[in-house]
PARO-576195 format. One record per residue (C-alpha): x, y, z; residue in three letters. Coordinates in steps of 0.1 Angstrom, whole numbers, plus 5000, padded with zeros to 4 digits. Last residue first. Example, Ala and Ser with C-alpha at 12.3 -4.5 7.8 and 13.67 -1.06 7.14 Angstrom:
// residues 2
513749895071SER512349555078ALA
// end
This chain:
// residues 728
496750195269PHE500250315268ARG501450515297TYR503750805296SER506050945324ALA508451255323SER511251375341ALA513151705344GLY516451865356ALA518152205344PHE521052365352TRP522652725342SER526152845340ARG526053225331GLU523253355311PRO523453545279GLY523753945279PRO521454145255GLU523654425241TYR522654725220TYR521454985242ARG522955255225GLY519855475227ASN519055445190GLY519355075188ASP521155005156GLY521054625160VAL519754485193ILE522454235201VAL522353855210SER524053625237GLY526653875249ILE529053675269HIS530453575303LYS531553205302ARG530652995333ASP532552685323PHE529552445317LEU527552735297ASN524352505300ASP523952225323VAL521351945315ARG519851655336LEU516851485319LEU514751175329GLN512550945311ALA509950665321LEU507750475297THR505050245311TRP502949995294PRO505349715305GLY508249885322HIS510450105299LYS513150315310GLN514650635294GLU517950835302ALA519251175293SER522351335303LEU523651675289ARG526451895289LEU526852245273ASN530052425262PHE530152795252LEU532752975229THR532453355225TYR533053625202GLY532954005215PRO529854225210ALA530954505187PRO531954835203ARG530355125186ASP531855235153ASP530654965129ASN528855245110LEU525955025103ASP525454925140ASN526054635163VAL528854475149TYR529254085158VAL532453895172LYS532753545164SER530153275175ARG531152945188TYR529052655203LEU530252335218ALA527852035230GLU528451735252GLY526251445253ALA525651155277VAL522850895268THR521350635290LEU518850355283ASP520750115260ALA524050165279ILE527150355272PRO525350585247LYS527750865238TRP526851175222ALA529351425207LEU528151755193GLU529952035174ALA528752375164TYR530552675146ALA529753025136ALA532353275120PHE531553605103GLN529153695129PRO525853885116VAL524354145137GLY525454445119PRO526254415081ILE529754475077ARG531354795062ASN532754775029GLY531155055012ALA531255355037PRO528355445059VAL528055815056THR526555995087ALA523256195090GLY521355895107ARG522255685076SER523755795046VAL524755535019PHE528155375005ALA527855084982GLU528654714987ASP527454685025TYR528954375037GLU528054015049ALA531053765048LYS530053455059LEU532053145072TRP529752865087THR530652535103LEU528952235113SER529451925134ALA527851595141ARG528551295166GLY527650965173THR528950695198LEU527350355209SER526750155180ALA530050315166SER531550635149PHE527850725136GLU528651045118SER527251365108GLU529051655089ALA528152005080ALA530152275059LEU528852595048GLU530852865031ILE529853225024GLY529253545004GLU526853825010ARG526854134993LEU524854454997THR523754714973ARG522455064979GLY520155155008ALA516655175009ASN515055385038GLN513855335073TYR512255555102SER512955465140THR510955605168ARG512055605203GLY512455995207GLY515255955177SER516155725150SER517055815113GLU517355635079ALA517755275093VAL518255005068VAL516354835038ILE518354665012GLU517754844979ASP519654574959LYS520954234971THR523654014960GLU523853684973ILE526853444966ARG527153074980PHE529252794988VAL528152445000ALA529452155017ALA527651865029ASN529351545047VAL527551205055ARG529150945077THR528150575086THR529150355057ASP532250525044GLY532050885034VAL528550975020PHE528451304999ALA526651624993LYS528651874974LEU527452224967GLY527052544945LEU524852844951GLU523553134935ALA521353434949GLN519953734931LYS518253974956SER515554234957THR514954474985SER511054624984PRO510855004981LYS509955265008LEU507855534992GLY504855465014PHE506655585045ASN503855645068PHE503555965089GLY505856215104THR508156275133SER510655975133PRO510856015096THR508755845068ALA507155655096TYR505155335098SER506655165068LEU509354975087GLU506754845113ASN504454715085LEU507454515071THR508954645040PRO508854395011THR511454125007GLU512453994972PHE513853694956GLY515853564927GLU517353224925GLY520253014911TYR521052654918SER524052414915ALA524552064924TYR527351764930ALA526151444943ASN528451154958LEU527450814973VAL525750664941PRO528450824919SER528651154903ILE524851204906ALA524251554890TYR521751784908VAL520152074888VAL518552384901GLY516352664888LEU514352954907ALA512053234895PRO510753514916THR508053754902THR507454074921GLU504554304927THR504654544956TYR501354774964ARG501255044986ALA498255235003SER497155535021GLY495755695051SER498055925071ASP495256205077ASP496756485095GLY497856525133ASN497756895137THR494556915156ALA493056545153VAL492656275125ILE492955955144TYR491255685123ARG493755635095ASP492955355072ASP496055205062VAL496354955031LYS499354735022PHE499354504993ALA501754224984VAL501454074950ARG503753774945SER504353564912HIS506153264919ARG508453054895ILE509952704901GLY512552474885ALA514252154895SER516451924874TRP517651594885GLN520551424864TRP521951074868PRO519250904847GLY516451164841GLN514551314871LYS512551624862TRP511051834891LEU508552124883ALA507252414900GLN504552654892LEU503052944916TYR500153194920PRO500753424950ASP498153674962THR499353874996SER497154085017THR497954335043ILE495354545060THR496154805086ASP493154965103ILE493755295124GLU494055445160ASN497155625173ARG497655865202ARG494955785227LEU495655925262ASN497455735289GLY497955345295LYS500555315324VAL504255265325GLY504855625341LEU502955825366THR503756175366THR500456285346GLY499355945334VAL501955775313PHE502655545283ASN500655745259GLU498355535237TYR498855355206GLY496055165185ARG495854905159ARG492954695145ASP495154495124ASP493954285095GLU495954005080SER495553815046ARG497053525029ASP496153374994TYR498153104979ASP497652964944LEU498852634930GLY500652444902VAL502852134908THR504551924881VAL506651614884THR508151474855LEU509951124853GLU512551064828GLY513150904792ASP511151164774GLY508351264801PHE506550994823SER503951184841ARG503451314878GLN500951584885ALA500451794916ILE497552024920TRP497552304946ARG494952504967ALA495652754993GLY493652975016LEU494553215044GLY493653405075TYR494353665098PHE492553875124ASP495054095147ARG494054295176ASP496454555185PHE497854785214ASP501254965213VAL501855175244VAL504555455241GLY502655715219GLY502055735183ALA503956045177HIS502256255149ARG501556565171ALA504956565186ASN504156575224GLY505356205229GLN508856315223PRO508756445260GLY507056125277THR510455915269PRO509555585251ILE510355295273SER507555065255GLN504454895270TYR503154625247GLN499654505243THR499354225216VAL496154035204SER496653755178ARG493653595158ARG493453295136GLY492453145104SER493652865081TYR492852715048ALA494252395030SER493152234994VAL495451964982GLN494851764949LEU497151464938ARG497751304907ASP498850954897GLU495350824901GLY493351114918LEU494951104953ARG492951344977ARG494351595002GLU492551795026TYR494252055050THR492652225078ALA493752525101GLY493552685135GLY494852985154GLN494953135188LEU497453395200HIS497153625232HIS500453805238ILE501054065266SER504254265266LYS506254455292ARG508254765300THR507654875336ASN508255245325PHE510555325353GLN511654945356LYS512954925320ALA514155285320VAL516755225347ASP518755015325GLU518954635332VAL521254425354ALA521954075349ARG525554105333PRO526354365361ASP529054635359ARG530354545325GLN526754485312TYR525954855324THR529054995307GLU528254825272TRP524754975273ARG521654745280VAL519054595258GLY515454575270LEU514354395302PRO510954325289ASP508354165315LEU505753925300THR502454065310ASP500353765301PRO501853525276GLN499253305260ARG499753085230LEU497252885212GLY497052555188ASN494552415164ALA495252155136VAL492651965115LEU493951695090THR491751555062LEU493151255041THR492051105008SER492650804987ASP491750495012GLU488650685024ASP487450945048PRO490950925065ARG490951145096PHE493751315112THR493051545144LEU495651775160LYS495551985190ALA497752225208PHE497852435240GLY500552665251GLN500852885284ASP503853105287ARG504753265319ARG507553525321THR509953725345LYS512353935326SER512954225349HIS516354155360ASP518253925338ARG518453525341TYR514853505337GLY512153455367ASP510953175346THR507452995340ASP506352765313PHE502952595312ARG502052305289SER498952155270ALA498951875245ASP496451695223VAL497651435193VAL494751255176PHE494550995148GLY490950885137VAL490750535124GLY488550405152SER491250525176GLN494750655173GLU497350775195GLY498151095214GLU497551255250LEU499551515266GLY500451695296VAL502951945305GLY504752125335PHE507752365330LYS509752535356SER512452815357THR513352995387GLY516753135373TRP518152795371ALA516052475369GLY513052285370PHE511152045347LEU508051845348ALA506251585323ASN503051405318ALA502051165289ARG499050965282LEU499350735251ARG496650585228PRO497650285208ALA499150345175GLY499450685155GLU498551045162GLY500351245136ASN503451425149ARG503951795143SER505851945113PHE507752245117LEU509052455087GLN512052715087ILE512452875053VAL515253085043GLY516853425038GLY514853635011ALA511453695022HIS508153755004ASN507553444985GLY508053074992TYR509753004959VAL512553224971THR513752964992SER515152784965PHE518153004961PRO519652954995GLY518752805029ARG516252545037MET515352465075VAL513152145082GLU511752085118ILE510751725127ARG508151545149GLU506951855170ALA504451785197THR506451935227ASP508052195203LEU504952395199ASN505952665174PHE504052995182THR507253135198ALA508653165164ALA506953485156GLN507053645121GLY507153975101GLN507353945063GLY504454155053ASP502153855046PRO502653755086ASN505053485093THR503953185115ALA502353035083PRO500052725089ILE501252445070GLY501752255103ASP504252535114ALA505652785090ILE508353045096LEU509753225063LYS512953405072VAL513553795061GLY511953895094ARG511553745127VAL510053895160GLY511754205177PHE514754435168ALA514854255134ALA518454345118ARG519753995118ALA516953885093GLY519053775065PHE522753725073GLY523053375057ARG519853285076VAL519053505107SER516853425139ILE516753635170GLN514053475191LEU511053645206ASP510753995220GLN508753955251ALA510453635260TYR513853805265ASN516653585273GLN517453675237ARG517653315225ASN519753335196GLN519353155161ILE522153205136VAL521552975107LEU523852905076GLY524952575092PRO522352425114VAL523752285148GLY521852565170ALA518652435156LEU516952245184ALA517752455214GLU517052775194SER513352645187ALA512752765221ASN510952575252VAL511252215247GLY513652195276LEU516451965257ASN517951615259GLY515251375250ALA513351625229GLN516251635205ASN515551265196ALA512051285187ARG512651655172MET514651485142ASP516151815127VAL515951795090SER518552015070ASP518152185036VAL520952325014SER520052344976TYR519952134945PRO518151824963LEU519051444960ASP520751414993PHE517751555010SER515651274999GLU512551374984THR508851434994ALA507451594963VAL507451964948PRO510352034966SER511752344986GLY510552195020THR509551825015VAL512151645032VAL513351285036VAL516051225059PRO519451095044ASN521951035073LEU519550925101VAL521750885129VAL519950665155ALA518950765189SER515350815183PRO515150465166SER513650515132ALA510050435127THR507850165114ALA504250195124GLY502549985099ASP499850235092GLN501750485071ALA500950865072GLY504350965060ALA506250635056LEU508650775026CYS510850535010ALA514550525022PHE515150175013GLY513550224975ALA515550514971LEU518850314982ALA517550004964GLY517350194933PRO520750374936VAL522550054947GLY521649774970LEU525149764983ARG525150114990ILE521650085009LEU522949785029GLN526149995039ALA523850305048LEU521750115073THR518150065070LYS515550215091THR512850325069ARG512950725062PRO510250945074GLN507751185057ALA504751305079ARG501551475075GLY500251835072ALA501152085047THR500452445041ARG503652595028PRO502652654990ALA505352664967PRO507652414985ALA505252185001VAL503851954977PRO503351644999VAL504651314983ALA504651055009CYS501451145026HIS499150845019LYS501950605021PRO501250344992LYS500049995000MET
// end
């Protein structure tokens, strides 16, 4: 019987449910079988009923991925860089709170925990996204087919539920452009399907800085319906002062099979973070005096953010002979109230929006795609054609962050508008296999429209209503050549674009209204690479890339707590990525990655009244990043692992004239154990981060107008947890 979700076309239209997973055959067996046997041995089991799964501790050298490809394909055979992180194995040694725990070893990706849950993770891919002061931009985020990125390109990784995740796929390079409005890459999470006998799970974790996490879950299959339900609460006082956080998450997934040719998947999840304290960044002098300290303004204004997020989606897939039809839809609501540290004085400006951000966002989207597979010439052709539509509408208000002499409270209304963003994207993608050659091509036509309906028109505050529309066609082309059954060479090229985010459009100058003249940045990307199996148990990937960007969006002015943006000239990103993974013996495995990236301005421009010369480094991007991990399994139920993470220095502003954040190397140690007693499975975790207590800057706020660039990382931290599950 064919697996029901083996060939899910995700790349052009990232709304996908289901699983894609290789069978547990050794690489030596596959090499002896040859290419046809290898492909069969790694056949996709997404949604299969036989329950065969790889051991969570096994090294899967050639995972099946769907990101970037019109059909599920072994990552070895794709003409771009894509990694799949097995979250089943990852969950055994991590806290399950931030995606940074799982993705630290992916080359080309820099993902930092800011130690600030009010501002989400800092994520950049090949230098795209490092400028974001909050949330994620330049990188497409997707969870179970539902975009975690708004149509304007701003995303939130906090909505990822790691407790129910099966895998996370990370794609970099030219083919990320087939996903539309972003340029850096794609990070896509897939949750588990409910399979097998029902299982009830409970877990608890405690650790440094007042950290705790409790969770319960139920999953399995009953009467042909798969189900996964999960709820958790995470609390922490935070390493830094004024960073206390509570995060409640809920998740539910149902999988139905109306008949042997169709599947219906329903997904819902929610996130609640009430009054998450925001420690802001600090000046260098403050960091030197006390890494845990915050600037006085954080406490004076009681900077904080509340988030309430709820979303749901459905995907229906039907097989029609050799073809497949997929239809998907999602909807949700996100409410945010944020108290900032903007001084009271500048808020007297007629067009100032105040120091309290308050919005309710309604969002939804639809997608449809047709996947056809045919013989073509002496090869096999797969074609996907589809259409995506995404829309968000913000009921956005701004208030003064003071009443009289009392700071950090909601005062007078200063902003009231409806902001609507829509994206309409038809696309076409093709994959042709012919002997040792495999050709991939894709094209997407994106139309992103912004509309502002200003409802705060008083005194000298004029009407800032208006609209902007951005249209771009982004092609991608790639080829893989099988030099031998264990060595592939590939090349790819793509063109992409990034529109300004709503935040970047908000001000033409710090004292005027919307900047509808801001243009999108456009990029041309090229990549060459090799993917190789070395011996029986080792895989090595190597890639070199070059990215030329025009009209990069950079800071124009910043004052009074408000930042305006402009288009600079050209930028250049060149780099090398290396990754290796090996099973040295039945009890010893390892993996490592290395990234060298030169990201610089290729033309001079003026920012904040000063000239930024050509050759300056793009801030927020380390030139070197490395990761290594060694895991030892002395007995069947015990794993001891060590991790090493290196980041080189990072510049904090475009002028490169303020003190950069120094480079650092961190070592982590983890121990995990598991025991099975009849229907019970018990597991334990002990983890020590920053083992040698290295003082370091974990992340930076690029171009902060107050010089508060630095977000210190925690000193030595310990965590311990346990879980129990019962199979009925």
